[in-house]
TIMI-604012 format. One record per residue (C-alpha): residue number from 1; y, z negated, x. Coordinates in nm, 3 decimals. Each point is the difference from the previous one (the first is absolute). Layout:
MARMI   lovex        py        pz        px
MARMI     NUM         Y         Z         X
...
//
This chain:
MARMI   lovex        py        pz        px
MARMI       1     1.615    -1.009     3.243
MARMI       2    -0.019     0.108    -0.360
MARMI       3    -0.311     0.000    -0.217
MARMI       4    -0.101     0.316    -0.182
MARMI       5    -0.296     0.077    -0.224
MARMI       6    -0.169     0.336     0.009
MARMI       7    -0.246     0.175    -0.232
MARMI       8    -0.249     0.241     0.157
MARMI       9    -0.227     0.247    -0.173
MARMI      10    -0.223     0.296     0.074
MARMI      11    -0.246     0.209    -0.197
MARMI      12    -0.102     0.305     0.206
MARMI      13    -0.185     0.020     0.329
MARMI      14    -0.133    -0.344     0.099
MARMI      15     0.237    -0.238    -0.184
MARMI      16    -0.130    -0.324     0.153
MARMI      17     0.031     0.136     0.353
MARMI      18     0.345     0.143    -0.075
MARMI      19     0.123    -0.335    -0.131
MARMI      20    -0.133    -0.173     0.312
MARMI      21     0.172     0.257     0.222
MARMI      22     0.328    -0.039    -0.191
MARMI      23    -0.017    -0.378     0.045
MARMI      24    -0.069     0.048     0.371
MARMI      25     0.294     0.239     0.041
MARMI      26     0.238    -0.226    -0.194
MARMI      27    -0.104    -0.299     0.209
MARMI      28     0.041     0.197     0.324
MARMI      29     0.357     0.104    -0.083
MARMI      30     0.290    -0.157     0.184
MARMI      31     0.184    -0.266    -0.201
MARMI      32    -0.279    -0.036    -0.261
MARMI      33    -0.273    -0.264    -0.019
MARMI      34    -0.269     0.001    -0.269
MARMI      35    -0.023    -0.362    -0.118
MARMI      36    -0.239     0.035    -0.297
MARMI      37    -0.217     0.262    -0.158
MARMI      38    -0.189     0.007    -0.326
MARMI      39    -0.351     0.121    -0.054
MARMI      40    -0.043     0.363    -0.103
MARMI      41    -0.047     0.066    -0.371
MARMI      42    -0.113     0.318    -0.171
MARMI      43     0.213     0.112    -0.295
MARMI      44     0.027     0.291    -0.239
MARMI      45     0.284     0.245     0.067
MARMI      46     0.335    -0.070    -0.164
MARMI      47     0.229     0.269    -0.137
MARMI      48    -0.217     0.301     0.087
MARMI      49    -0.350    -0.100    -0.101
MARMI      50    -0.210     0.309     0.092
MARMI      51    -0.068    -0.107     0.359
MARMI      52    -0.228    -0.239     0.191
MARMI      53     0.035    -0.376    -0.024
MARMI      54     0.236    -0.171     0.247
MARMI      55    -0.061    -0.262     0.263
MARMI      56     0.302    -0.235    -0.007
MARMI      57     0.120    -0.302     0.192
MARMI      58     0.313    -0.199     0.081
MARMI      59     0.156    -0.116     0.325
MARMI      60     0.258    -0.259     0.082
MARMI      61     0.197     0.082     0.313
MARMI      62     0.274    -0.164     0.198
MARMI      63     0.250     0.248     0.138
MARMI      64     0.330     0.030     0.178
MARMI      65     0.047     0.344    -0.161
MARMI      66     0.245     0.038    -0.285
MARMI      67    -0.156     0.145    -0.320
MARMI      68     0.088     0.366     0.061
MARMI      69    -0.119    -0.016     0.362
MARMI      70    -0.325    -0.157    -0.122
MARMI      71    -0.034     0.282    -0.252
MARMI      72     0.054     0.254     0.279
MARMI      73    -0.277    -0.164     0.204
MARMI      74    -0.244    -0.005    -0.293
MARMI      75     0.069     0.361    -0.091
MARMI      76    -0.050     0.101     0.365
MARMI      77    -0.338    -0.175    -0.008
MARMI      78    -0.092     0.180    -0.322
MARMI      79     0.096     0.335     0.154
MARMI      80    -0.189    -0.070     0.323
MARMI      81    -0.308    -0.084    -0.208
MARMI      82     0.018     0.332    -0.185
MARMI      83     0.189    -0.090    -0.316
MARMI      84     0.142     0.308    -0.171
MARMI      85     0.208    -0.050    -0.311
MARMI      86    -0.127     0.266    -0.243
MARMI      87     0.043    -0.170    -0.336
MARMI      88     0.120    -0.324    -0.149
MARMI      89    -0.285    -0.248    -0.045
MARMI      90    -0.245     0.255     0.143
MARMI      91    -0.288    -0.059     0.240
MARMI      92     0.090    -0.126     0.345
MARMI      93    -0.143    -0.080     0.339
MARMI      94     0.232    -0.302     0.022
MARMI      95     0.287    -0.144    -0.198
MARMI      96     0.208    -0.290     0.127
MARMI      97     0.272    -0.145    -0.225
MARMI      98     0.245    -0.281     0.059
MARMI      99    -0.048    -0.217    -0.305
MARMI     100     0.252    -0.267     0.094
MARMI     101     0.216    -0.092     0.300
MARMI     102     0.092    -0.367    -0.011
MARMI     103     0.170    -0.032    -0.340
MARMI     104     0.233     0.294     0.064
MARMI     105     0.107     0.224    -0.284
MARMI     106     0.084     0.344     0.131
MARMI     107     0.042     0.342    -0.156
MARMI     108     0.055     0.302     0.218
MARMI     109    -0.102     0.363    -0.029
MARMI     110    -0.305    -0.075     0.219
MARMI     111    -0.098    -0.357    -0.085
MARMI     112     0.013    -0.233    -0.298
MARMI     113    -0.083    -0.368     0.050
MARMI     114    -0.187    -0.160    -0.147
MARMI     115    -0.231     0.295    -0.066
MARMI     116     0.095     0.120    -0.350
MARMI     117    -0.357     0.033    -0.130
MARMI     118    -0.169    -0.299     0.169
MARMI     119    -0.004    -0.208    -0.319
MARMI     120    -0.193     0.278    -0.183
MARMI     121    -0.274     0.045     0.258
MARMI     122    -0.293    -0.238     0.031
MARMI     123    -0.105     0.187     0.316
MARMI     124     0.324    -0.132     0.158
MARMI     125     0.019    -0.344    -0.164
MARMI     126    -0.363    -0.109     0.037
MARMI     127    -0.022     0.042     0.379
MARMI     128     0.353    -0.137     0.039
MARMI     129    -0.083    -0.310    -0.206
MARMI     130    -0.292    -0.065     0.236
MARMI     131     0.231    -0.037     0.303
MARMI     132     0.340    -0.082    -0.153
MARMI     133    -0.029    -0.133    -0.355
MARMI     134     0.364    -0.109    -0.009
MARMI     135     0.117     0.350     0.090
MARMI     136    -0.227     0.158    -0.261
MARMI     137     0.136    -0.242    -0.263
MARMI     138     0.361     0.074     0.109
MARMI     139    -0.063     0.374    -0.040
MARMI     140    -0.146    -0.042    -0.347
MARMI     141     0.278    -0.234    -0.109
MARMI     142     0.277     0.207     0.152
MARMI     143    -0.114     0.343    -0.118
MARMI     144    -0.120    -0.108    -0.344
MARMI     145     0.334    -0.156    -0.095
MARMI     146     0.359     0.127     0.001
MARMI     147     0.118     0.151     0.325
//
């Protein structure tokens, strides 16, 4: 089983309930076990700032799914929960990103690992540091230096 770290966020509807439901759905999926979860933090929007504050959290999961299959699962959960992709960095019912998958470096049309903006986003790093400080430090060190 591989370890992966996820970042979750929501800012429309009932964000706390939507995060809890996303965690439940991720944990109920075949070949995925939630092993740790951070507390929920409230943060200002990033990128597009004229929208409600976000509720954010991080999860550590163990999975038998390869990265792209895990991405498929997470996007299916987002869709089932009502996520519609209208605009980049816009408001959302739920957002689930793979921040890191083991220490894999991957760049495909659909997925870049580690997440290319993780080192710039306290709303990703702060919850991640709560549950996986070594992974948060690896992301900062890897993405802040030469590729």
